[in-house]
Legacy VTK file of the C-alpha trace (Angstrom):
# vtk DataFile Version 3.0
C-alpha trace
ASCII
DATASET POLYDATA
POINTS 320 float
100.639 115.714 93.318
100.627 115.739 97.043
104.142 114.087 97.892
105.782 117.509 98.921
102.597 118.471 100.923
103.126 115.237 102.844
106.868 115.312 102.910
106.873 112.114 100.986
109.852 110.798 98.371
107.306 108.906 96.237
103.444 108.180 96.332
102.741 105.488 99.127
99.607 103.938 97.352
100.611 103.478 93.734
98.800 100.448 91.995
102.005 99.354 90.068
103.422 96.399 91.449
106.785 97.362 93.318
108.924 94.782 95.367
110.097 97.605 97.476
106.673 97.997 98.850
106.081 94.339 99.787
104.250 93.767 102.938
104.678 90.408 104.324
101.514 89.160 105.862
101.212 85.670 107.286
100.155 84.237 104.090
102.710 86.282 101.966
105.538 85.489 104.133
104.499 81.725 103.926
104.078 81.940 100.255
107.374 83.557 99.548
109.055 81.361 101.736
107.743 78.092 100.295
108.472 79.678 96.779
112.321 80.395 97.576
112.538 76.857 98.936
110.913 75.228 95.665
113.463 77.303 93.488
116.449 76.561 95.720
115.710 72.963 95.746
114.470 72.704 92.252
111.137 70.969 92.842
109.825 71.515 89.550
106.312 72.706 89.452
104.936 75.503 91.777
101.504 77.189 92.213
100.636 80.556 93.806
97.180 81.762 93.874
95.371 84.697 95.326
92.452 87.035 94.719
92.820 90.106 92.284
94.921 92.567 93.929
96.112 90.442 96.863
99.750 90.882 96.021
100.651 88.289 93.856
102.598 90.092 91.415
104.342 92.175 94.138
105.487 89.015 95.838
106.834 87.436 92.269
108.863 90.577 91.919
110.240 90.724 95.101
111.031 86.709 94.911
113.022 87.490 91.421
114.676 90.439 93.010
116.022 88.242 95.672
117.071 85.282 93.718
120.616 84.130 93.364
122.867 85.356 90.383
122.549 81.948 88.687
119.070 82.268 87.968
117.769 82.348 84.210
114.271 83.853 84.168
111.565 83.786 81.778
108.293 85.801 82.723
105.076 85.454 80.900
102.119 87.724 81.345
100.344 87.196 78.170
98.534 84.086 78.524
95.596 84.413 75.818
97.662 82.947 73.225
98.272 79.805 70.937
100.381 76.691 71.932
102.941 78.056 69.408
102.795 81.398 70.646
102.973 80.508 74.156
106.739 78.505 73.254
107.745 81.398 71.338
107.097 83.858 74.199
109.083 81.475 76.704
111.924 81.318 74.206
112.049 85.084 73.428
112.129 86.133 77.099
115.093 83.557 77.592
116.552 85.560 74.910
116.412 82.944 72.022
115.474 83.875 68.391
112.144 82.728 67.505
111.496 84.605 64.148
110.253 82.216 61.458
110.535 79.082 63.546
107.794 76.584 63.999
106.815 74.904 67.408
109.181 71.963 66.933
112.065 73.842 66.332
111.169 76.018 69.162
110.780 73.300 71.510
114.182 71.558 70.298
115.935 74.941 70.966
114.356 75.486 74.012
115.822 71.955 75.326
119.200 72.761 73.906
119.299 75.988 75.786
118.168 74.480 78.980
120.875 71.815 78.759
123.465 74.461 78.162
122.094 76.170 81.350
122.479 72.920 83.345
126.029 72.459 82.032
126.736 76.014 83.421
124.997 75.253 86.614
122.403 77.888 86.292
118.827 77.594 87.410
116.043 78.432 84.505
112.856 79.288 85.786
109.449 80.074 84.126
107.082 82.360 85.723
103.663 82.414 84.205
101.092 84.895 85.600
97.572 85.189 84.860
97.912 81.418 84.485
94.008 80.954 84.950
93.431 82.091 81.309
95.584 79.292 79.979
93.310 76.721 78.618
93.702 72.977 79.535
95.332 72.364 76.459
97.859 74.872 77.051
98.623 73.798 80.642
99.290 70.593 79.240
101.833 71.923 76.919
103.265 73.530 79.898
103.448 70.238 81.870
105.139 68.605 78.752
107.943 71.392 79.264
108.507 69.956 82.646
109.589 66.622 81.227
112.690 68.221 79.737
115.283 66.893 82.112
118.407 65.087 82.574
118.842 61.630 84.522
119.174 63.493 87.839
117.641 67.032 87.545
114.768 69.090 86.282
115.998 71.529 83.632
113.159 74.072 84.013
111.573 75.366 87.145
107.936 76.355 86.672
105.872 78.736 88.699
102.062 79.179 87.729
100.469 82.289 89.216
96.903 83.087 88.951
93.434 83.805 90.495
91.489 81.010 92.359
89.922 80.187 89.289
93.094 78.367 88.188
92.762 75.709 90.825
89.109 74.942 89.388
91.074 74.420 85.977
93.554 72.427 87.370
91.063 70.193 89.099
89.809 68.824 85.455
90.313 65.366 85.136
92.581 65.773 81.695
94.758 67.796 83.953
95.592 65.115 86.562
99.333 64.466 85.475
99.810 68.274 85.965
98.391 68.379 89.242
100.480 65.552 90.484
103.607 67.332 89.315
102.967 70.290 91.519
105.136 70.153 94.281
104.370 73.392 95.971
101.117 74.981 96.405
100.644 78.202 98.110
97.513 80.919 98.526
97.608 84.532 99.312
94.735 85.480 101.587
93.004 88.856 102.372
95.159 90.428 104.827
93.447 91.058 108.547
92.161 94.114 110.229
95.618 94.362 112.234
97.578 93.512 108.935
95.726 96.452 107.093
96.718 99.031 109.700
100.317 97.840 109.406
100.265 97.583 105.955
99.347 101.297 105.447
101.891 102.609 107.874
104.548 100.076 106.167
103.768 101.790 102.692
104.012 105.530 104.034
107.361 104.591 105.725
108.672 103.082 102.602
107.564 106.195 100.661
109.364 108.368 103.161
107.282 109.482 105.985
105.469 107.131 108.412
103.679 109.826 110.027
102.353 111.638 106.871
98.718 111.621 107.784
96.830 110.907 111.012
94.116 108.319 110.948
91.413 109.202 113.513
89.626 106.409 115.494
87.560 104.223 113.202
88.965 105.206 109.973
91.168 102.335 109.466
88.359 99.838 110.296
86.182 101.724 107.572
89.140 101.316 105.142
89.647 97.565 105.912
85.625 96.829 105.651
85.780 98.539 102.261
88.667 96.729 101.211
88.000 93.334 102.665
91.815 93.249 103.284
92.534 93.432 99.507
95.890 95.122 99.264
94.926 96.839 95.834
91.749 97.879 97.037
93.696 99.516 100.294
95.896 101.405 98.323
93.119 102.811 96.039
90.975 104.243 98.854
94.288 105.504 100.671
95.336 107.291 97.829
92.055 109.212 97.154
91.950 109.715 100.984
95.596 111.409 101.043
94.219 113.226 97.847
90.978 114.545 99.542
93.143 115.632 102.840
95.479 117.382 100.675
92.661 119.413 98.924
91.370 120.257 102.562
94.919 121.197 103.661
95.051 118.591 106.479
97.197 115.573 107.436
94.159 114.311 109.396
91.923 111.571 107.715
88.454 111.902 109.714
85.430 109.366 109.627
83.669 111.891 107.656
86.280 112.239 104.917
86.570 108.300 104.797
82.766 107.975 104.209
82.774 110.483 101.620
85.829 109.044 99.435
84.445 105.350 100.089
81.038 106.593 98.954
82.169 107.868 95.749
84.396 104.734 94.993
81.118 102.352 95.565
79.066 104.748 93.215
75.923 103.845 94.653
77.328 100.446 95.936
77.133 99.083 92.194
80.543 97.658 92.858
79.095 95.419 95.704
75.980 93.633 93.943
74.945 90.620 95.527
76.087 87.518 93.241
79.281 89.080 91.953
82.351 87.409 92.589
85.125 88.974 94.784
87.580 89.104 91.650
84.760 90.903 89.547
84.087 93.523 92.319
87.788 94.476 92.564
88.224 94.328 88.718
85.261 96.619 88.432
86.708 99.346 91.065
90.104 99.111 89.310
88.921 99.713 85.980
87.124 102.687 87.030
90.203 104.299 89.197
91.576 105.936 86.112
88.309 107.506 85.427
88.107 108.785 89.113
91.724 109.727 89.028
90.977 112.628 86.288
89.874 114.424 89.477
93.561 115.123 90.239
94.400 116.936 86.887
91.023 118.664 87.477
91.917 119.801 90.845
95.206 120.748 90.212
94.166 122.847 87.132
91.209 124.547 89.382
93.604 125.338 92.184
95.910 126.947 89.594
99.062 125.513 91.694
101.572 122.978 90.631
103.603 120.672 92.834
106.737 122.893 92.829
104.665 125.932 94.005
103.316 123.725 97.206
106.466 123.297 99.123
106.252 122.573 102.569
103.178 122.316 104.881
103.657 125.485 106.375
104.174 127.390 102.930
101.066 125.858 101.693
99.221 127.037 104.755
100.516 130.595 104.106
99.369 130.709 100.512
95.858 129.894 102.002
LINES 1 321
320 0 1 2 3 4 5 6 7 8 9 10 11 12 13 14 15 16 17 18 19 20 21 22 23 24 25 26 27 28 29 30 31 32 33 34 35 36 37 38 39 40 41 42 43 44 45 46 47 48 49 50 51 52 53 54 55 56 57 58 59 60 61 62 63 64 65 66 67 68 69 70 71 72 73 74 75 76 77 78 79 80 81 82 83 84 85 86 87 88 89 90 91 92 93 94 95 96 97 98 99 100 101 102 103 104 105 106 107 108 109 110 111 112 113 114 115 116 117 118 119 120 121 122 123 124 125 126 127 128 129 130 131 132 133 134 135 136 137 138 139 140 141 142 143 144 145 146 147 148 149 150 151 152 153 154 155 156 157 158 159 160 161 162 163 164 165 166 167 168 169 170 171 172 173 174 175 176 177 178 179 180 181 182 183 184 185 186 187 188 189 190 191 192 193 194 195 196 197 198 199 200 201 202 203 204 205 206 207 208 209 210 211 212 213 214 215 216 217 218 219 220 221 222 223 224 225 226 227 228 229 230 231 232 233 234 235 236 237 238 239 240 241 242 243 244 245 246 247 248 249 250 251 252 253 254 255 256 257 258 259 260 261 262 263 264 265 266 267 268 269 270 271 272 273 274 275 276 277 278 279 280 281 282 283 284 285 286 287 288 289 290 291 292 293 294 295 296 297 298 299 300 301 302 303 304 305 306 307 308 309 310 311 312 313 314 315 316 317 318 319
């Protein structure tokens, strides 16, 4: 809605993970480097953890985008499944037929497929996102897949991606063998105050105009304090700040505007109740953002002007 007003090619703070917008904080850069190393060296099991909205999926998509052409990939995002369903999903994403086949047949065909890829000098990788939802039994099934190997090489690289709760699950005694298989483990931390400012202007630059908005003194600090350094929350508040400034026909983000927008997002502080985990706080905000975004449509209808009518800033000012 506001892209033309700010001279942007795309919206800079969309919630949809895009590798093009990846911002490499210190911990993001470390995680990306470690995972690339693990895949290149075929270490077997890798683990990536981070809070909801910390940028895990964006990082993984960037990792996948930069992989060599010999990589064969299976990506699993639905982890609330049975054992047979999980193997079926893995095979299907590798391009194997799965209809009407039982678990034994699925595993046998997966093994044959991996041996074939090994002969072709390809590097099959299995990425399981939201892995914290896997039961200990399913995690053990995943470990068993890592047993598919030749005398000198692992046939399948496995990357488990999940929230911090995943580490608690992996700490269970019955998963000791799986823990011992994990060769690389990295965690994405919230970004710092300085990185928050860099992150905001990085996304504006990728979207087409680094100077689209002017953040007055103290405003970035307020965004950081609200977001706790979680990229997804930074995206949410900055998107609404740009929308609110657009309604006011200005490119300046003032302290009062930040206070107003954050107040609306907090909705009487109900998102930040004591005792709530950070993950649940983030999920609450993200869940309600779609409701809040209805304001965009309502504003467009109330203003009676579409994006094609907005044009450049100067043209918009004349319309006022």
